[in-house]
Each structure stands twice: as structure tokens, then as C-alpha cells.
C-alpha positions in Angstrom: -32.4 9.9 15.7 -33.2 6.3 14.6 -34.6 3.8 17.0 -31.5 1.6 17.2 -29.4 4.7 18.0 -31.8 5.6 20.9 -31.6 2.1 22.2 -27.8 2.1 21.8 -27.7 5.3 23.9 -29.9 3.9 26.7 -27.9 0.7 27.0 -24.6 2.6 26.9 -25.8 4.7 29.8 -26.8 1.6 31.8 -23.2 0.3 31.3 -21.6 3.6 32.2 -23.7 3.9 35.4 -23.0 0.3 36.4 -26.6 -1.0 36.0 -25.0 -3.5 33.6 -21.8 -4.6 35.3 -18.6 -5.5 33.6 -18.6 -9.2 32.5 -22.4 -9.4 32.9 -24.4 -11.2 30.3 -26.7 -8.9 28.3 -30.3 -9.8 27.6 -30.7 -11.9 24.5 -31.8 -10.1 21.3 -35.3 -11.3 21.7 -35.4 -10.5 25.5 -34.2 -6.9 24.8 -36.7 -6.5 22.0 -39.5 -7.4 24.4 -38.1 -5.3 27.3 -37.7 -2.2 25.1 -40.7 -2.6 22.9 -38.7 -2.6 19.6 -38.1 -5.0 16.8 -35.5 -7.7 16.8 -33.7 -5.9 13.9 -33.5 -2.7 16.0 -31.8 -4.6 18.8 -29.4 -6.3 16.5 -28.3 -2.9 15.1 -28.0 -1.4 18.6 -25.9 -4.4 19.8 -23.7 -4.2 16.7 -23.0 -0.5 17.4 -22.2 -1.3 21.0 -19.7 -3.9 19.8 -18.2 -1.4 17.3 -17.8 1.1 20.1 -16.2 -1.4 22.4 -18.9 -1.6 25.1 -20.0 -5.1 24.4 -18.5 -8.3 23.0 -20.1 -11.5 21.7 -19.2 -15.1 22.4 -19.8 -17.8 19.9 -23.2 -19.4 20.8 -22.9 -17.6 24.1 -24.7 -14.3 23.7 -23.5 -10.8 24.4 -21.5 -9.6 27.4 -20.5 -6.2 28.9 -16.7 -5.7 28.4 -14.6 -5.5 31.5 -14.1 -1.8 32.3 -16.3 -0.6 29.4 -15.0 0.9 26.3 -12.4 3.4 27.7 -9.5 1.0 28.2 -9.7 -0.1 24.6 -10.2 3.1 22.8 -6.5 3.5 22.0 -5.2 0.1 23.0 -3.1 -0.8 26.0 -0.5 1.4 27.8 1.5 4.3 26.6 3.9 4.5 23.7 7.6 4.6 24.5 10.2 7.0 23.1 10.5 7.5 19.4 12.9 4.9 17.8 16.1 6.0 16.3 16.9 6.4 12.6 18.7 3.3 11.4 21.1 2.8 8.5 22.0 -0.5 6.9 22.9 -2.4 3.8 20.1 -4.6 2.4 22.4 -7.5 1.5 23.7 -7.9 5.1 20.3 -7.4 6.6 18.7 -9.8 4.1 21.3 -12.5 5.0 20.7 -12.1 8.7 16.9 -12.3 8.2 17.2 -15.3 6.0 19.0 -17.1 8.8 16.3 -16.1 11.3 13.6 -17.0 8.8 15.0 -20.5 8.4 15.1 -21.0 12.2 11.5 -19.7 12.6 10.1 -21.9 9.8 11.2 -25.0 11.7 9.2 -23.7 14.7 6.0 -22.6 12.8 5.7 -22.4 9.0 2.7 -20.1 9.3 4.5 -17.5 11.5 4.5 -14.8 8.7 0.8 -15.2 7.9 -0.8 -11.7 8.1 -4.3 -12.3 6.5 -7.7 -12.8 8.2 -9.2 -16.2 8.9 -11.1 -17.9 6.0 -14.4 -17.8 8.0 -14.8 -14.0 7.2 -13.7 -14.2 3.5 -16.3 -14.3 0.7 -16.0 -18.0 0.0 -19.7 -18.6 -0.9 -19.9 -15.7 -3.4 -16.6 -16.6 -5.1 -17.7 -20.2 -5.4 -20.9 -19.1 -7.1 -19.1 -16.9 -9.6 -16.6 -19.6 -10.3 -19.4 -22.0 -11.4 -20.6 -19.4 -13.9 -17.3 -18.6 -15.6 -16.8 -19.4 -19.2 -13.8 -21.4 -20.3 -11.9 -18.4 -21.7 -9.7 -18.5 -18.6 -8.1 -21.7 -19.9 -6.3 -19.8 -22.6 -3.1 -17.8 -22.4 -3.6 -14.2 -21.1 -1.9 -10.9 -21.4 1.3 -9.8 -19.7 -0.2 -6.6 -18.4 -3.3 -8.5 -17.2 -6.7 -9.1 -18.6 -8.5 -5.9 -19.7 -11.8 -6.6 -17.9 -10.0 -6.9 -14.5 -7.8 -3.8 -15.1 -10.9 -1.8 -16.0 -12.6 -3.1 -12.8 -9.6 -2.2 -10.6 -9.3 1.3 -12.2 -13.1 2.0 -11.8 -13.4 0.6 -8.3 -10.5 2.5 -6.9 -10.8 5.9 -8.6 -12.5 7.5 -5.5 -9.3 7.1 -3.4 -6.6 6.7 -6.1 -7.5 9.8 -8.2 -8.3 9.6 -12.0 -7.3 6.1 -13.2 -7.7 4.1 -16.4 -7.0 0.5 -17.3 -3.7 1.4 -19.0 -2.4 2.6 -15.7 -2.7 -0.9 -14.2 -0.4 -3.9 -14.4 -1.8 -7.1 -12.9 0.8 -9.2 -11.0 1.1 -12.4 -9.1 0.4 -10.8 -5.8 1.9 -7.7 -4.3 5.2 -9.3 -3.7 5.8 -9.7 -7.4 4.5 -6.2 -7.9 7.1 -4.7 -5.6 9.8 -6.9 -7.1 9.0 -5.5 -10.6 9.2 -1.9 -9.3 12.5 -2.5 -7.6 14.0 -4.3 -10.7 12.7 -1.6 -13.1 13.5 1.6 -11.2 16.5 0.9 -8.9 20.2 0.4 -9.6 22.6 -1.6 -7.3 23.5 0.4 -4.3 20.7 3.0 -4.6 19.5 4.6 -1.4 16.0 3.6 -0.3 14.1 5.0 2.7 11.8 2.6 4.7 9.5 3.1 7.6 10.6 1.8 11.0 9.3 -0.7 11.9 8.3 -2.0 8.5 7.2 -5.1 6.5 9.8 -7.8 6.9 9.9 -8.9 3.3 11.2 -5.5 2.0 14.7 -6.3 3.3 14.8 -9.6 1.4 13.6 -8.0 -1.8 16.1 -5.2 -1.6 19.0 -7.6 -0.8 19.9 -8.6 -4.4 20.4 -4.8 -5.2 22.4 -4.3 -2.0 20.4 -1.1 -1.5 21.5 1.4 1.1 18.7 1.5 3.6 17.6 4.4 5.8 14.8 3.6 8.3 12.7 6.6 9.5 10.6 6.0 12.6 6.8 5.7 12.5 4.9 7.8 15.0 1.2 8.3 15.8 0.7 10.0 12.3 2.9 7.6 10.3 6.4 8.1 9.1 8.1 11.1 10.8 8.1 13.8 8.1 10.5 16.1 9.9 13.1 13.3 10.1 12.4 12.3 6.6 13.0 15.8 5.2 16.1 16.2 7.2 17.5 13.0 5.7 16.5 14.0 2.2 18.3 17.3 2.7 21.5 15.6 3.8 21.5 13.1 1.0 18.8 12.3 -1.7 17.2 8.9 -1.9 16.2 7.1 -5.0 13.0 5.7 -3.5 10.7 6.0 -0.5 8.7 2.9 0.3 5.8 3.6 2.6 2.5 2.2 3.9 0.4 5.3 4.7 -2.8 3.2 5.1 -2.9 0.6 7.9 0.8 0.2 8.2 2.3 -3.2 8.7 3.1 -3.9 11.6 1.8 -0.9 13.6 -1.7 -0.5 12.0 -1.2 3.3 11.8 -3.0 5.3 9.0 -1.5 8.7 8.1 -3.9 11.7 8.2 -4.6 13.3 4.8 -2.5 16.3 5.6 0.5 14.1 6.3 -0.1 12.1 3.1 -0.2 15.3 1.1 3.1 16.5 2.7 4.7 13.1 2.1 3.8 13.3 -1.6 5.2 16.8 -1.7 8.5 15.8 -0.2 9.0 13.0 -2.6 8.3 15.3 -5.6 10.5 18.1 -4.2 13.5 15.8 -3.7 12.9 13.7 -6.9 12.4 10.4 -5.1 10.2 7.6 -6.3 7.4 7.2 -3.8 6.1 3.6 -3.7 2.9 3.0 -1.7 2.2 -0.5 -0.5 -1.6 -0.5 0.1 -2.4 -4.2 0.7 -4.4 -3.3 3.9 -6.2 -0.2 2.8 -9.4 -2.0 2.0 -9.5 -3.3 5.6 -9.6 0.1 7.2 -12.0 0.5 10.1 -12.9 4.1 9.2 -16.4 5.1 7.9 -14.7 6.1 4.7 -11.9 4.2 3.0 -8.7 6.2 3.4 -7.3 8.0 0.3 -4.1 6.9 -1.4 -1.1 9.1 -2.1 -1.9 9.4 -5.8 -5.1 11.3 -4.9 -3.0 14.1 -3.4 -0.6 14.5 -6.3 -0.4 13.5 -9.9 3.4 13.2 -9.8 4.6 10.4 -12.1 7.1 9.5 -9.3 4.2 8.0 -7.2 3.5 4.3 -7.7 1.2 2.0 -5.9 1.3 -1.7 -5.3 -1.6 -3.6 -3.8 -3.4 -7.0 -3.9 -6.7 -8.8 -3.0 -4.8 -11.3 -0.8 -5.8 -9.8 2.5 -9.3 -8.6 1.7 -10.7 -11.3 -0.6 -8.6 -14.5 -0.8 -4.9 -15.1 -0.3 -4.9 -18.1 -2.7 -6.0 -16.1 -5.7 -2.5 -14.5 -5.9 -3.7 -11.4 -7.7 -2.0 -8.0 -7.1 -1.5 -5.0 -9.3 0.6 -1.9 -9.8 -0.8 1.5 -10.5 1.6 3.8 -12.4 0.4 6.0 -15.3 4.0 6.8 -16.3 5.8 3.5 -15.8 3.1 0.9 -16.6 4.7 0.0 -20.0 8.2 -0.4 -18.5 6.8 -2.6 -15.7 5.0 -4.7 -18.2 8.3 -5.3 -20.1 9.9 -6.3 -16.8 7.0 -8.7 -16.0 7.5 -10.3 -19.4 11.0 -11.2 -18.4 10.0 -12.5 -15.0 6.7 -14.4 -15.2 4.6 -13.7 -18.3 1.1 -13.4 -16.9 -0.9 -13.8 -13.7 -3.4 -16.7 -13.1 -6.3 -16.2 -15.6 -8.8 -18.1 -13.6 -8.2 -15.7 -10.6 -8.4 -12.7 -13.0 -11.7 -13.8 -14.5 -13.2 -14.5 -11.1 -12.2 -11.1 -9.7 -13.3 -9.3 -12.9 -16.8 -10.4 -12.0 -16.5 -9.7 -8.3 -14.5 -6.5 -7.7 -16.6 -3.4 -7.4 -19.9 -5.3 -7.3 -22.5 -4.8 -4.7 -21.5 -8.0 -3.1 -17.8 -6.9 -2.9 -18.7 -3.6 -1.3 -21.0 -5.4 1.2 -18.2 -7.8 2.0 -15.7 -5.0 2.7 -18.1 -3.5 5.2 -18.7 -6.8 6.9 -15.1 -7.9 7.1 -14.1 -4.5 8.5 -16.6 -4.8 11.3 -15.7 -8.4 12.0 -12.0 -7.7 12.2 -12.6 -4.6 14.4 -14.6 -6.8 16.9 -11.9 -9.5 16.8 -9.1 -7.1 17.5 -11.0 -5.5 20.3 -11.5 -9.0 21.9 -7.7 -9.7 21.6 -6.8 -6.3 23.1 -9.2 -6.8 26.0 -7.7 -10.2 26.7 -4.1 -9.0 26.3 -4.9 -6.2 28.8 -5.4 -8.9 31.4 -2.1 -10.7 30.8 0.6 -8.4 29.4 3.2 -7.2 31.9 3.2 -3.6 33.2 4.9 -1.3 30.8 3.6 -3.0 27.7 2.1 -1.0 24.8 -0.4 -2.1 22.2 -1.8 0.4 19.8 -5.4 -0.1 18.6 -4.9 -0.4 14.8 -6.8 1.6 12.3 -7.6 -1.5 10.3 -6.4 -4.9 9.2 -5.8 -7.9 11.5 -2.4 -7.2 13.1 -1.4 -6.2 16.6 2.0 -4.8 17.3 2.9 -5.7 20.9 5.7 -3.7 22.6 6.9 -5.4 25.8 9.1 -3.5 28.3 12.7 -3.0 27.2 14.9 -6.1 27.7 12.1 -8.6 26.9 13.1 -11.3 24.5 10.4 -11.2 21.8 11.9 -14.1 20.0 11.6 -16.3 23.1 8.0 -15.3 23.6 7.3 -16.0 19.9 8.8 -19.5 20.1 6.8 -20.4 23.1 3.5 -19.2 21.6 4.2 -20.7 18.2 4.4 -24.1 19.7 0.8 -23.7 20.7 -0.5 -22.5 17.4 -0.5 -18.7 17.9 0.3 -16.9 14.6 2.9 -14.3 15.5 6.3 -13.0 14.3 9.2 -11.7 16.4 10.0 -7.9 16.2 13.5 -8.6 15.1 12.2 -9.3 11.6 10.8 -5.7 11.2 14.0 -3.7 11.2 17.6 -3.8 10.2 18.4 -2.8 13.8 17.8 -4.6 17.1 15.5 -1.9 18.5 12.3 -4.0 18.1 13.7 -7.2 19.6 11.3 -6.7 22.6 8.2 -6.7 20.2 6.1 -9.3 18.5 3.4 -9.0 15.8 0.3 -11.0 16.5 -2.3 -12.0 13.9 -5.7 -11.1 15.5 -7.7 -12.0 12.4 -8.4 -15.5 13.8 -11.5 -16.1 15.9 -10.7 -15.8 19.6 -11.9 -19.3 20.6 -11.8 -20.4 24.2 -8.7 -22.5 23.4 -6.9 -19.6 21.7 -7.8 -17.3 24.5 -6.1 -19.6 27.0 -3.1 -19.9 24.7 -2.7 -16.1 24.8 -1.5 -16.6 28.4 1.8 -17.6 26.8 2.3 -13.9 25.8 2.5 -12.8 29.4 6.2 -12.3 29.0 
């Protein structure tokens, strides 16, 4: 056992036995090094592990403190999950029109309410600035519809461990993941086709499906992701043209499906002949020791497509996403030619130098730990203010918290009150065609929990 692990164990025992009380300030790094007879680096590693495990939290320029109640209350979040939501059926056009009206009202309250990316302070700004200064002027010329070859090669190589065998020709670069999904829907669906979504799910899916007036079936998400028994029962009753899922760090719940469930999901789609589209924009922000695998690593079915982007993990403003589809890449490229020609060449050139580099891998480790600490701080604070009967699941990655208030709570009212004070949140009504999440809100916990923001969280008391 390494020195920092031994020190971690000793401090953890002191916290568990009450020698270090909840809320008590820990010795500084230098003080602990002198007390324990170890190096400063050893103490830093031990403190980082204590924060990762939820025993300790840090305050900006304020040292380290024992969490109130230790790690246990925060292992799985706050409270207990309620009953499984019901299956919901709807028409995308009607749902899209309703959500457009709600969107318009919310935008007047807070134009940033839909933001679901981490704060800029933990993004690789310095490294991207360095690379940008060294780029040649080739990015000033017109590019290729399918994306620049150097970036497509980088994406294919970087993601092969969790995507399965991938080559550059399988990749189509897009203007973010929103355009990527739009290309898939336009290329593969016909008006009125049946599409299965998770429930709750990413709000923008409804708006993208509205022009096709797709028939929507929402299948509830449980502890292990989309309910596979309910899904198969629905597919038996009536086939669907497409299943749209987020098996890794689902938005808004933060759930990641176990590998066995992913394999079963891929098998169901193949058995019933449905396109299976994986939205993987948060997969790189998983908190696990190993980055979770994607659906394509469990099946080589041509019906499996993946859409992702670097907007959440590297920089939102780069507007670079991609589609992985060995079978349909050429068709999707033709669709992109009709829609937007190519993606920003400067962003492509920048990412071709950065993606898969040692700096990129180090950044993903760093941002994952930073987001985990931030969400733990938010959960700890929320546990002090949310009303009895509330439920917040500790997410498996990303920067979002899905807050379930007791039934009858008006999530939209809470959102409006919080948005006026700068909290980035979205009401639960946006995440389903049904009203069964009206008592929920989605909170962006990727922002640093400053003293002012911590006080503002009091507005979420219900």
C-alpha cells in the first residue's frame, strides 16, 4: 500500500470515530505533512482521495473541512427514489409546439436556463490557446463535407477502446451534436415513424422530432437505465423505427447503464430491426475509473449509430460534434451537404492537434475529479435545504443534478424564483411529453459553489 493510501486510511478513521468532527477545519497540507512525517505531495494525494470519497471538501482559499455527516449521506445522493414513472405516448408535433411556448417564456426569465456544460474555469483554455497560436493557415480554406481527415482519424483512434473497431471513414464531423442528430433523423426517418425515447430525456429531442411529427413512446429510466422489460414489451406490441438513448451519463438523471444492460439493449434493437441511436455527449465526463463503453462495442450491428461532441468536455464554443456509423456515413454526408456543407475548419484543426494527446487525457482525468467534487458539494448543500421527501441521485458523471421534489410541487415556480438570482436550472416539464416531471428541476452543478451561489441555493427549498 502506498504512503498516501495509508495516510488516507488513518484520516478516514479519525473522521469515522469523531476525532475530526463534522464541519471541522482539517490541518493544512503543510501541517499534516509535519504531523504525519510525510511529504507534502503525499498529503495532497491523500486529501484528494478523501474528497473523491466524500469525506472532505475544500473551500476556495479556505482550506479543507470534514463534511457534515461524513461520506455516507452522499454516497447515493439524497432521499429515496419514488415509484417508476409511467410509459407515455405522444405526437412530436404537439409536444414540440407546447415546449416551444414554454421555451419562449423561460428565455425571457433566463436565456442560459438550458446550459448543461461545466464552467469555463475547468476547461483546457490554456492548452487550446497554445495550440491555436501554432496552427498553420490551412484552416482558412474550404473544408470537406464529411470533416477533415486528420480530425476524423483522431476521433476514430481515440475512441476505439470504447467504440469498438473504428476507422476515419466511419466518422462524419458535424456542427455540434444537435446537427448530428438532426442529420440522422432526416436521413433515416419518415414522417409519422414511431420513435422510442427514455423518460425523462433530453429536452431538445422533442423539438427535433416535431417536423417529422414522429409518434413518441417514452420508456421510464430506472437505476440501470431504460427499463428493458418495458421496452421489449412495447417492441412486441408494435415495432419502432428508432430507439434514441443515452446509456452513458444520461441527461437529465446522470445514470449509466451496466455493460450487461447495454448489451441487452443492443440485442433488442437488432432483434426488432430498430435503429439504435446513442447520444454520448457526456460519456467523456464519467466519474468511473474506466471510461464506460458505448453500444457499438457490444454489437457490430449496422443499425447502431452514435452521435457525440466535444462541447461538454473540451469547449462549447468550438461547435464540433460527430456521428459514428460504418453503414450510413456516406448517406449522412449527403444529407449534411444539403444542410450545412462543412463544420468550422479552425475548430477542426485545433481539435486534430488536441484530441487523444497526453494533455487531453490528463484534462479528462482532471475535469472528472473536479466535477465530482463540485457535485458532491452541491448535494451536501441541497441535503440541508430540500424539503422532506425530495430525491437527488448522485450522478455517474457530468455536471447535472436531477432534483425530484415531493409530488404536487411546482418545479416551474421554483425554477423562475431561482433563475432570477442566477442559478442555471431547467424545469422538469421540459423533459417529457407528459406532466409527470412537473415536480422536478434540473440543476447545473458544474459551476463553482461560491459563497454567493451557496446562499442562492436556499431558493430551491421548495
